[in-house]
C-alpha positions as CSV (number, residue, x, y, z in Angstrom):
1,M,-26.7,-0.1,21.4
2,N,-27.8,3.6,21.6
3,N,-27.4,3.7,25.1
4,L,-23.7,2.4,25.1
5,K,-21.3,4.6,27.2
6,I,-18.5,5.1,24.7
7,D,-15.5,7.4,25.3
8,F,-14.0,8.9,22.3
9,I,-10.4,10.2,22.9
10,E,-8.2,12.2,20.6
11,I,-4.5,11.6,20.4
12,S,-2.3,14.2,19.0
13,S,1.4,13.2,20.2
14,Q,3.4,9.9,19.1
15,S,4.2,9.0,22.7
16,E,0.6,8.4,23.4
17,L,0.0,6.6,19.9
18,I,2.9,4.2,20.8
19,K,1.2,3.3,24.2
20,L,-1.7,2.1,22.0
21,L,0.4,-0.5,20.1
22,P,-0.5,-3.8,21.9
23,E,-4.3,-2.9,21.8
24,W,-4.1,-1.7,18.1
25,K,-2.6,-4.9,17.0
26,K,-5.2,-7.0,18.9
27,L,-7.9,-4.6,17.3
28,N,-6.6,-5.3,13.8
29,N,-6.3,-9.1,14.4
30,T,-10.1,-9.0,15.3
31,C,-11.3,-7.0,12.5
32,P,-12.6,-8.5,9.3
33,N,-10.3,-8.5,6.3
34,Y,-7.3,-8.4,8.3
35,N,-4.2,-7.3,6.4
36,L,-0.5,-6.5,7.1
37,F,-0.9,-2.8,6.0
38,K,-3.2,-1.9,8.9
39,E,-0.7,-3.5,11.4
40,P,0.8,-0.7,13.9
41,Q,4.6,-2.0,13.1
42,W,3.7,-1.0,9.4
43,I,2.4,2.6,10.3
44,F,5.2,3.0,12.9
45,S,7.9,2.3,10.5
46,W,6.3,4.7,8.0
47,I,6.1,7.3,10.7
48,S,9.9,6.9,11.8
49,T,10.8,7.2,8.1
50,F,8.6,9.9,6.6
51,W,7.5,12.3,9.5
52,Q,7.7,15.9,8.7
53,N,7.6,19.0,11.1
54,N,4.6,20.2,9.5
55,W,2.5,17.1,9.9
56,H,0.4,16.7,13.0
57,L,-1.4,13.7,14.4
58,K,-5.2,13.6,14.8
59,V,-6.2,10.2,15.8
60,L,-9.7,9.2,17.1
61,T,-10.0,6.3,19.4
62,A,-13.3,4.8,20.8
63,R,-13.3,2.7,23.9
64,Y,-16.0,0.6,25.5
65,N,-15.5,-0.8,29.1
66,D,-12.0,0.2,28.8
67,E,-11.4,-1.8,25.7
68,L,-10.4,-0.3,22.4
69,I,-13.1,-0.7,20.0
70,A,-12.1,1.6,17.0
71,I,-9.2,3.6,15.9
72,A,-9.5,6.4,13.0
73,P,-5.7,6.9,12.1
74,F,-5.7,10.4,10.7
75,Y,-3.0,13.2,10.6
76,Y,-2.8,16.4,8.7
77,Q,-0.3,18.4,6.5
78,Q,-0.1,21.9,7.6
79,Y,1.0,24.5,4.7
80,N,1.2,28.1,6.1
81,S,1.3,30.9,3.6
82,I,-1.0,33.9,3.2
83,L,-3.5,31.3,3.5
84,S,-3.0,28.2,5.4
85,M,-4.1,24.7,4.2
86,K,-5.0,21.6,6.3
87,I,-4.8,18.3,4.2
88,F,-5.6,15.2,6.0
89,Y,-4.4,11.5,5.2
90,P,-4.5,8.3,6.9
91,L,-1.3,7.3,8.5
92,G,0.8,5.2,5.9
93,Q,0.2,7.7,3.1
94,G,0.8,11.2,2.0
95,E,4.6,11.0,1.5
96,A,6.2,12.6,-1.4
97,E,5.5,11.0,-4.8
98,A,9.1,10.3,-5.4
99,Q,9.4,8.4,-1.9
100,E,5.9,6.8,-2.2
101,I,5.6,3.1,-0.7
102,S,2.1,2.8,-1.8
103,T,0.4,1.8,1.4
104,E,-3.0,0.0,0.4
105,Y,-6.1,-1.3,2.3
106,T,-5.6,1.1,5.1
107,E,-8.7,1.3,7.3
108,V,-10.6,3.1,10.1
109,L,-10.6,0.0,12.3
110,I,-13.9,-0.7,14.1
111,N,-14.8,-3.7,16.1
112,E,-17.6,-5.3,14.0
113,K,-20.0,-5.6,17.0
114,F,-19.9,-1.6,17.3
115,Q,-19.6,-0.8,13.5
116,E,-23.3,0.3,13.1
117,H,-23.2,2.6,16.2
118,L,-19.8,3.9,15.5
119,L,-19.8,4.8,11.6
120,P,-22.3,7.9,11.8
121,K,-20.3,9.1,14.8
122,I,-16.8,8.9,13.2
123,Q,-18.5,10.4,9.8
124,Q,-19.4,13.4,12.0
125,W,-16.0,13.6,13.5
126,V,-14.4,13.9,10.3
127,L,-16.9,16.5,9.2
128,N,-15.7,18.7,12.2
129,L,-12.2,18.4,11.6
130,K,-12.0,21.8,9.7
131,A,-10.1,20.1,7.0
132,D,-9.6,21.9,3.7
133,Q,-8.9,18.7,2.0
134,L,-8.9,14.9,2.6
135,H,-7.0,12.3,0.6
136,W,-7.5,8.4,0.9
137,R,-6.1,6.0,-1.5
138,A,-6.7,2.4,-2.2
139,L,-9.9,1.4,-0.4
140,L,-11.8,-1.8,-1.0
141,H,-15.5,-1.6,-2.1
142,D,-16.9,-3.2,1.1
143,S,-14.5,-0.9,3.3
144,P,-16.0,0.7,6.4
145,T,-13.8,3.8,5.7
146,R,-15.2,4.2,2.1
147,N,-18.7,4.0,3.9
148,I,-17.7,6.8,6.1
149,L,-16.2,9.0,3.2
150,I,-18.4,8.3,0.5
151,N,-21.3,10.1,1.5
152,Y,-20.0,13.7,1.7
153,K,-21.4,15.9,-1.2
154,Q,-17.8,17.0,-1.9
155,T,-16.3,13.6,-2.3
156,K,-14.7,12.5,-5.6
157,S,-14.1,8.9,-6.2
158,N,-11.8,7.5,-8.8
159,E,-12.2,3.7,-9.3
160,A,-9.2,1.1,-9.8
161,T,-9.3,-2.8,-9.5
162,R,-7.5,-5.1,-7.1
163,Y,-6.0,-8.3,-8.7
164,I,-6.1,-11.2,-6.7
165,V,-5.6,-15.2,-7.0
166,D,-7.4,-17.6,-4.7
167,C,-4.5,-20.1,-4.7
168,S,-6.8,-22.8,-3.3
169,N,-9.0,-22.5,-6.3
170,W,-6.6,-21.8,-9.0
171,T,-5.1,-23.9,-11.7
172,F,-3.0,-23.5,-14.8
173,G,-6.2,-24.5,-16.8
174,D,-7.7,-21.2,-15.9
175,L,-5.0,-19.3,-17.7
176,S,-5.4,-18.4,-21.3
177,K,-4.2,-20.5,-24.1
178,N,-1.5,-17.9,-24.9
179,M,-0.4,-17.7,-21.3
180,R,0.0,-21.5,-20.9
181,S,2.2,-21.7,-24.0
182,R,4.3,-18.8,-23.1
183,Y,4.8,-20.5,-19.7
184,R,5.7,-24.1,-21.0
185,R,7.9,-22.5,-23.7
186,G,9.8,-20.1,-21.3
187,L,10.2,-23.1,-18.9
188,N,11.8,-25.2,-21.6
189,Q,14.2,-22.4,-22.5
190,L,15.2,-21.7,-19.1
191,E,15.9,-25.4,-18.6
192,K,18.1,-25.4,-21.5
193,S,20.0,-22.4,-20.1
194,N,20.9,-24.1,-16.8
195,A,18.0,-22.1,-15.0
196,K,16.8,-22.5,-11.4
197,I,13.7,-20.9,-9.7
198,D,13.3,-20.9,-5.9
199,W,12.8,-18.8,-2.9
200,V,15.3,-16.4,-1.7
201,E,16.8,-17.2,1.8
202,Q,15.6,-15.0,4.5
203,S,19.3,-14.3,5.5
204,D,19.9,-13.1,1.9
205,C,16.8,-10.8,1.4
206,D,19.1,-7.5,2.0
207,H,21.5,-8.6,-0.7
208,Y,18.8,-9.5,-3.1
209,W,17.0,-6.0,-2.5
210,Q,20.0,-4.5,-3.7
211,L,20.5,-6.9,-6.8
212,M,16.6,-6.1,-7.6
213,K,17.1,-2.5,-7.3
214,D,19.8,-2.6,-9.6
215,L,18.0,-4.5,-12.3
216,H,14.9,-2.6,-11.7
217,Q,16.6,0.7,-11.9
218,K,18.7,0.1,-15.0
219,R,15.3,-1.1,-17.0
220,W,13.4,2.0,-16.0
221,Q,16.2,4.5,-16.4
222,G,16.6,3.0,-20.0
223,K,13.1,4.3,-20.6
224,N,14.2,7.6,-19.3
225,K,12.1,7.0,-15.9
226,K,13.6,7.6,-12.6
227,G,12.4,4.2,-11.3
228,A,10.7,3.2,-7.9
229,F,14.0,3.0,-5.9
230,C,15.2,6.8,-6.7
231,S,14.4,7.8,-3.2
232,N,16.7,7.2,0.0
233,E,13.7,7.4,2.2
234,F,11.9,4.6,0.2
235,N,14.9,2.4,0.4
236,K,15.4,3.2,4.3
237,F,11.7,2.3,4.9
238,H,12.2,-1.1,3.4
239,A,15.2,-1.9,4.9
240,K,13.9,-0.9,8.6
241,F,10.7,-2.9,7.9
242,R,12.9,-5.9,6.9
243,E,14.9,-5.8,9.9
244,K,12.1,-5.3,12.2
245,S,9.5,-7.7,10.6
246,P,11.6,-10.4,8.6
247,E,8.8,-12.7,8.7
248,N,6.6,-10.5,6.9
249,V,9.1,-10.4,3.8
250,A,9.6,-13.0,1.0
251,M,11.4,-13.0,-2.2
252,S,11.7,-15.4,-5.0
253,A,14.0,-15.4,-8.3
254,V,15.1,-17.0,-11.3
255,W,18.8,-17.7,-11.9
256,V,20.8,-18.6,-14.9
257,N,24.2,-20.1,-14.2
258,D,23.8,-18.8,-10.6
259,T,23.0,-15.2,-11.7
260,P,19.8,-14.0,-10.8
261,I,17.9,-12.6,-13.9
262,A,14.4,-12.0,-12.3
263,I,13.7,-11.1,-8.5
264,H,10.3,-10.5,-7.0
265,Y,9.7,-8.9,-3.5
266,Y,6.8,-9.6,-1.6
267,F,5.2,-8.7,1.9
268,S,3.4,-11.6,3.5
269,D,1.0,-12.1,6.4
270,A,-0.9,-15.1,7.5
271,T,-3.2,-15.7,4.5
272,T,-1.6,-13.5,1.6
273,L,1.5,-12.9,-0.2
274,Y,1.4,-9.3,-1.7
275,F,3.4,-8.8,-4.8
276,Y,5.3,-5.5,-4.3
277,Q,8.4,-5.0,-6.5
278,S,10.5,-6.6,-9.2
279,G,13.7,-6.5,-11.2
280,W,14.8,-8.2,-14.1
281,N,17.3,-8.5,-17.0
282,E,15.2,-7.1,-19.7
283,T,18.4,-6.5,-22.1
284,E,19.4,-10.2,-22.3
285,Y,16.4,-12.2,-21.3
286,S,13.2,-10.6,-22.3
287,H,12.8,-13.3,-24.9
288,L,12.2,-15.9,-21.8
289,S,9.3,-13.8,-20.1
290,P,11.0,-14.5,-16.7
291,G,8.9,-12.0,-14.9
292,L,5.7,-13.8,-16.0
293,I,7.5,-17.1,-15.2
294,L,8.2,-16.0,-11.8
295,H,4.7,-14.8,-11.1
296,L,3.2,-18.3,-12.2
297,W,5.9,-20.3,-10.2
298,T,5.3,-18.4,-7.0
299,I,1.6,-18.7,-7.3
300,E,1.9,-22.5,-7.6
301,N,4.6,-22.8,-4.7
302,S,3.1,-20.3,-2.3
303,N,1.7,-21.8,1.0
304,K,-0.6,-18.8,1.3
305,Q,-4.3,-18.8,0.3
306,Y,-4.1,-15.6,-1.8
307,Y,-1.6,-14.2,-4.2
308,D,-2.3,-10.5,-4.4
309,F,-1.3,-8.2,-7.1
310,M,-2.6,-5.3,-5.3
311,M,-4.2,-2.1,-7.0
312,G,-3.9,-1.9,-10.7
313,K,-5.7,0.0,-13.5
314,K,-9.4,-0.6,-13.9
315,Q,-8.8,-2.0,-17.2
316,D,-5.9,-3.3,-19.6
317,S,-3.7,-4.2,-16.5
318,Y,-1.4,-7.2,-17.3
319,K,-2.4,-8.5,-13.7
320,A,-5.7,-9.6,-15.3
321,K,-3.9,-12.1,-17.4
322,F,-3.2,-14.5,-14.5
323,A,-6.7,-15.5,-14.0
324,T,-7.1,-13.2,-11.1
325,L,-10.3,-12.3,-9.2
326,Q,-11.0,-8.5,-9.8
327,Q,-12.5,-6.3,-7.0
328,P,-13.2,-2.6,-7.4
329,M,-11.0,-0.2,-5.4
330,Y,-11.4,3.5,-5.0
331,N,-9.0,6.5,-4.5
332,I,-11.1,9.3,-2.5
333,K,-10.7,12.9,-2.6
334,I,-12.5,15.5,-0.5
335,V,-12.4,19.2,-1.0
336,F,-14.1,20.8,2.1
337,S,-12.9,24.2,1.0
338,P,-13.0,24.6,-2.9
339,I,-12.7,28.4,-2.9
340,K,-10.0,28.4,-0.4
341,L,-8.1,25.6,-2.6
342,F,-8.4,28.0,-5.8
343,I,-7.2,31.2,-4.0
344,H,-4.3,29.0,-2.4
345,R,-3.2,27.8,-6.1
346,V,-3.4,31.1,-7.5
347,L,-1.2,32.7,-4.8
348,K,1.1,29.7,-5.1
349,K,1.4,30.3,-8.8
350,I,2.1,34.1,-8.1
351,R,4.7,33.2,-5.6
352,L,6.5,30.8,-8.2
353,S,6.2,33.4,-10.9
354,T,7.9,35.9,-8.9
355,F,10.6,34.0,-7.2
356,T,14.1,34.6,-8.3
357,P,16.7,32.2,-7.2
358,N,19.9,33.4,-5.7
């Protein structure tokens, strides 16, 4: 492997990146731990929605015999003031918090046959980026990207947990006695209320997104929180993704007298249903636990092997109550220039303290 002639090429324009789409898709399909969020259609939907003028592509590709064998999908946000800052992220992350779509499981994609050879080379490339900071969230424990980033002396890593159900090995008997009781009691009460639980028709997903949004926002605004749907960009991203990739979206719902009282929104790929968002009528139906019931119904009725609750708190997450497998995840932050960062923060505070609005 040491004598392999591998060509490394940096990409800095979106037009060049788009040309890679078929090869990128092929590489993702052949890499271990395939998932939807590494797919180029997800990344390009994100770029077309969130891209800013001060953001710059910095993507590294590796080729062997003209075949794409690796892609490191980085970009950086450039902040120019008295002291400029370059903050690097993976494509799919780094949008403003209020707009955040929470892309998880993103990776530096590497053909497994070349992984041992390429990991140290990509690690050195990252070190040479002249970055001030690097942020990468929601990495799995066995992630090649984590192996690249974890060994820098400046790396700080916060642990979280992935909660996932293996539906092929899951039964209601795996639940606690209390959870089984709540489920049976809720189903009985729903039956008396002329309720129905089912999948939402694909053609109705846009309509049910709006219904779910209304339920979600009403519940969270009642707690004096903004709610996940407050951003136009957030809603625009998901509308665009549903339009271009309807096969990767699913929804289930609970209806009472033909009115939805709980709606779940999922992303879907060949093996996994990813629970993403929800809305439910807390005011009138909290006693029925419709969200809990809809999770359990969907787990039982999904044709996918896995039901993925995605990243949650390391401990005390409600997601643990569903007899989930729990895997460590990591949010990584690297500060390559701590003194520069300190000065930048001081200057920012001074600027804000002296700012006088018109």
